[in-house]
C-alpha positions in Angstrom: -5.6 6.3 5.1 -8.1 3.9 3.8 -7.7 0.1 4.8 -9.4 -2.8 3.4 -8.7 -6.8 3.9 -7.4 -8.2 0.7 -7.1 -12.0 1.5 -3.4 -12.1 0.2 -0.4 -13.3 2.0 1.2 -9.7 1.9 0.3 -5.9 2.2 -0.3 -3.7 -0.4 0.3 0.1 -0.6 -1.6 2.8 -2.7 -0.7 6.4 -2.7 -2.9 9.3 -3.5 -0.8 12.6 -3.3 -3.0 15.0 -5.6 -1.4 18.0 -7.4 -4.2 20.2 -6.4 -3.1 19.6 -2.6 0.9 19.5 -2.9 1.7 21.8 -6.1 5.4 20.9 -6.4 6.3 17.7 -8.0 9.7 17.7 -6.0 7.4 17.7 -2.5 5.0 15.3 -3.9 7.7 12.7 -4.6 9.5 13.4 -1.1 6.4 12.8 0.3 5.9 9.4 -1.7 9.2 8.1 -0.7 8.7 8.9 2.8 5.6 6.8 2.9 6.9 4.1 0.8 10.1 3.7 3.1 7.6 3.7 6.3 5.4 0.9 4.7 8.6 -1.3 3.8 9.4 -1.1 7.4 6.2 -2.4 8.8 5.1 -4.5 5.5 5.7 -7.8 7.2 3.4 -7.0 10.3 0.4 -5.8 7.8 -0.3 -9.2 6.1 -3.7 -9.5 4.2 -4.2 -5.6 3.9 -4.7 -3.2 1.3 -3.9 0.2 2.3 -4.2 3.7 0.5 -2.4 6.6 1.8 -3.7 10.2 1.1 -2.2 13.4 1.6 -3.7 16.3 2.8 -3.1 20.2 2.0 -0.1 21.1 4.1 1.6 17.7 4.1 4.3 19.5 2.2 5.1 22.0 5.0 6.1 19.0 7.3 9.8 18.0 7.5 10.8 14.4 7.1 10.8 13.9 10.7 7.7 15.2 11.3 6.1 13.1 8.3 7.6 9.9 9.7 6.2 10.6 13.3 2.8 11.2 11.7 3.0 8.0 9.6 4.4 6.0 12.7 1.3 7.1 14.7 -1.1 5.9 11.4 0.9 2.6 11.3 0.5 2.1 15.1 -3.4 2.5 14.9 -3.6 0.2 12.1 -1.7 -2.5 13.8 -3.7 -2.4 16.8 -7.0 -2.2 14.7 -5.5 -5.2 12.7 -4.8 -7.0 16.2 -8.3 -6.5 17.2 -9.8 -8.3 14.2 
């Protein structure tokens, strides 16, 4: 996850899910859907940030539940970092 302040009253999300790490389009799309849904649920708490989520090799082997848990931990870290600044 890469994060930068955007000076806007809303958060924005970018996705970097490379074909070389996740070969099948079905899996890339599943991961993108999970990330977008997770972001929508927390977008109101992340005001003023640009966030780029990048998938690593092996992300396609995670179940949807495991992927949501990983995303939740990332959002919690970001929320605590936002609160500190």
